[in-house]
N, C-alpha and C positions, 0 to 999 in steps of 0.2 A: 164622341168617339164609342164603339161599340165595346162592350166588356168582355174581357180577356182578349181582346185583339193587341196590344201593345206587351213588353215586358213590365212597362211598369203600373201596369193594372194592379188595384186594389192591394199597393204595397204605401210605405212608406219610406218617404224623399227627405234628404237633410243636405242643405245647402250650408259649406261653410262661404261667409262674405255674401251672405243674404239679402244685406240690404244695398249692397253696392249696385251698379248700374246693368249688369250684365244679372247679377242673381235678382234683382227685382223682375227684370223679363221673363227669369224663368220662372218665377213664383208665379206670374201672369199665367205665363204657359199648362205650366202643370195644373192652375187650377182649371182650366177648362176640361184637363183631362180625367178620368177615372183612378187618381191617386188616391190611396184612402188618408194618408197625412201629409203635410209640409210642416219641417221646421226647419225655421229661419236659425243659422248659428254664427252670432257675430258680435264685437263686441264693444261698438255704439249705440247704449243706451239710448238716445235721443233719435236715432235714425229708427229703432225698432218702434218705438211710441209713435213716431209720426205714422209708419207704415203697418202698426196695427190699426188705427185711426180710418187710413185709407183701406183697409182689405178689411172693415169689422165686420161687415157681412157672411162674411167666409169665416170667420171665425171658428166653428164647429171641425175645420179641416185645418189649422192652422195654428202651430206652437213657437212662440220666440225664445229663444234660449241665450242669455248672455252667455260671451265665454270667447278664447283665442285661442288659435290653433298652437300656439307654444305650451299651454296648460294641459298636458295627458292625461291629468286626470280628471277633468273637466269634458274632454272629448270622448273618455270611456264614458263616462257619463251620459251623455248626449245621442252615444250612438246604441244605446240599449234598447232592441226593437227595431234598428232602421235596418232597411234595406235595401237602400241607394243611397249613396252619397255624391253631392256634386262640391268639388272642392276647388271655389272661386276668390277665396281668398287669398290676398299677397300684397306684398310691399312694391309698387312696382313704378314709382315715379323715378324717372330713371337718374334727373340731375339730383333729388335729393337721397336717393340709394349711396350715388357718389362720394357724399359727405355722411352717412350713416350706414357703411357696409357693415355690421355688426347684425344692426335692426333687420337689414335684410337677410343675413343669413339665419337668425333666430325664428324669423318669420317662414322665409320661402322655402327654408333646408330643414331644421329642426322641425317645424311645423306638417311638412310632408312627411317625416318620420313618424311623427306622433299620429296622423291620420292612416299611413299603413300601418302602424303596430294596431289602434283601436279598432280598425275596419276586419282585420284578420282577427281579434280575439273576441270581438262581438259579433260573427258570423257575417256581416255584410254581404250582399249581394256583388253588387257591382261600384265601381270607384270610378268617377271621370274626373279627369283632373284638368283643368282648365291651363295652357302655354299659352306663350307666345313666338312669336318670329323674331324676338331677341335673343330666344334662348339657341339661336343657331347660329355657330360660328360666336361666340359673343364677345364682345368689349367693354362691356358696361357689368358691374356688379350687380344689377338685378337680371340682365341674361345667361349671365353664371350661376347665380342661384336656381333661377328658374331651370337651364340644363343638367343641373345636380337633381333638383326635385324632379325634373321629367324621370332620368335615369332611374331613380329612385322608385317612381310608378310602373317604369314598366318591365322591370326587374324583378316587383314584388310577387309576382306568380309565383316565381321559383322560389322566393324567399319564404312563401309561404306552403311550401313541399307541394304544389298542387293542388290543394284542396281547399285554400281560400276564396277572397273574393275575387272578381277579374278587375284587374287596373288597366284602364285606360286612358292614354290621353288625344286630348282636343287642340290644336293650334292652329290660330288665326293670326290674322295680321290688327292694325289699329282699327278700333269699333266707332263708327262714324257715328259722333255725334255723344260719346262718353265722354265721360267727366275727363278721363286722362286724357281726351282728344285735343286737339290744337285746333278743331271747328267752333266750341264755346269760346275759347279766348280769342281768335280772330272775328266773331262775332258780336262780342263783349267791345272790344275796340273799336269795331265801324258805330255799334250802338252808342258809344262815349263820344262819336263826332271826331274822333282821331283822323290824320288827313296819312299816316302812313302805317305800315303791318310789316314786322320784324319777319327776316326769312333768316335761318342760320346758314344755309346755301343755296342757291338758286339751282343747281344740279340735284338736289335732293328727289326722292321716290321713295314713297310711304304705297304698301299694300292696303286697303281700305275693305272692310266687310261690314254688312248693314246688323243692325240688331236681330232683324228677323233670321238673317244666315246664321247668325251665330248661335242662337238657339235650335235653327234644324239641324246645326253640324253637331251639337253635345245632343238630342234625343235620337240622330241617328247612331252616332257613336256607343248610343246608350242601348239601343234596340240588337245592333249587330255587332260591338267588339266583343271579343271573346279573351282577351287576355293579353295584355301585350304592345296592343297596336296604338300607333300613334297618326290619327285623321284630321287629315288638313283639307279644308274647302278652297275650290278654284275661284279664285276673285280676282278683281280685277285692283291693278295700281293708276297712280297718277302720282304727276309732278307738285311739288309741294307749291310752285307758283301758280299754276293752274287753278288749286284748291282756293288759293288767297282770292284769284282774279274774279273764282264764281261768288266768295263772299262778297268781296268786297271791290267792286271792280275798281272805283274811283279812286283807290288808293295807291299809293307811291309805294312799292315793293323796297325795304333798307336791309339789305346782308348784312349780317350781324356777328356772322360767323360758327360754325360747329360749337358745342356745348360737350363738356367732360361724357364722354363716353357714348357720345352719338354718333352713329353712321350715317353715309352719304348714302346708301339704300341697304334694304333687309332682303334676307335669306327665309323663306319656310319650310326647302329641303335642299339638302346638300349632294354634290355627286357621290358621296359614301354613304347615304341613305336610300339611295335610289337603287342603289344592287337590291334591296328588300322590297321598294315601293310598286305599289301598284294600281295603276289611273282605271277610276269609275266614272268618268266625265266630270259630273261635277265635283267631285271629290278625291283625292289619292287615300292610300290607307300605306305605312309602313308596317309592315309586320317586323317580329321579331327572325333575328338570322336561322334560329332553330327551329321556329316553325314552317319555314317554307322547306327545310333541309330534310334528305333521309327519310322523303317518304312520307312526312309529318304535313303533307301540302294543307291552308287552312285558308286559302284565298277564296272568297269569297263569290260567286257565280258572277261574269260581268265583267270580271279585273284583267287588266292589261298591263302586265309589266312595263314598266317607262323605258326609253330607250336608255344603253350605257350612255354615261356622261349625263345625267340629265339634272339640270340645276333650277330651281325654281326661284328667282330672283326678281325684285321689285322693278329693277332698271331694263331688264330684259323680256320682261312678262309680255307675252303676245296682247293681253287684252288690257290694255293703256287709256285711261279716259280722259276725254279732251273735256274744255271747261264745261260745256253745254251739258256733256253728260254728269259731269259735278252737281252741276245747278239742280238737274234731275235727283240727282239723290240726296241733296240738302232737303229741296220741297218738301221731301216723304217722312223727311223726321217730326218729329212731336215739337 
């Protein structure tokens, strides 16, 4: 990439949860750009050591910082000289968080507040917070904590008095092939020689996004976000039964019942949010209401207001993948 072509040129980027699946993909992407330095901030020493060994040839641009987003003081130390923060750290396993709700609050909400305060006080330029479809009309503690986190970030611009960082949220569905995805679990059962696959409910649908799409959405939000927006990719959905058959066509599908905190279908956008949402073709942007009212129009060129009553849900998504299309996507996974 040409120097000075992008917002991140010559800047220092810090990624919380940088040893996670998406965190590592973002690091790999940034290493191909002209960023000055990348700081991986996470609490798992073992994963950091492995990452250091895998990326040793890039040691001149990488820094590894052991720390937890719950630790306010550690964040303040880590954010010195940082221009861009991508906040990917979270406790996100739905069933585990149902039984450990305070832990979800401490990481996903208190951690978000710590990020906001440290970014403001350390003069960070932009903060991209990664979110999830489970934060939309949440029924589980994970989704509820991410909803609060999103609100903290979207309103942080006003909290900073308009002089601080631009805080932007990126919202997406299940990342195909990530550690939290059902894909590795189904593959593991297939490879172990099992003859059945457990399906919580045969009617279930989910949004699916590839790792590459996730990274591109983050980079788009980083370059175009001005503060307070939510960026959402236009992505396909699929039925969980079609996903299972694409991975293990010979298996018998056994319905086991929905787990605590689990939804039949997921939403990426509600009708209420649609009032300030613009469609840019491959992505949607939810703008702060105050940003598009009273002559303060911040909508980027090419955006079209979504229709009244618009709702983006996995079960009514016009882009529904079939078994063969799912197989094609799975074949592209590393």
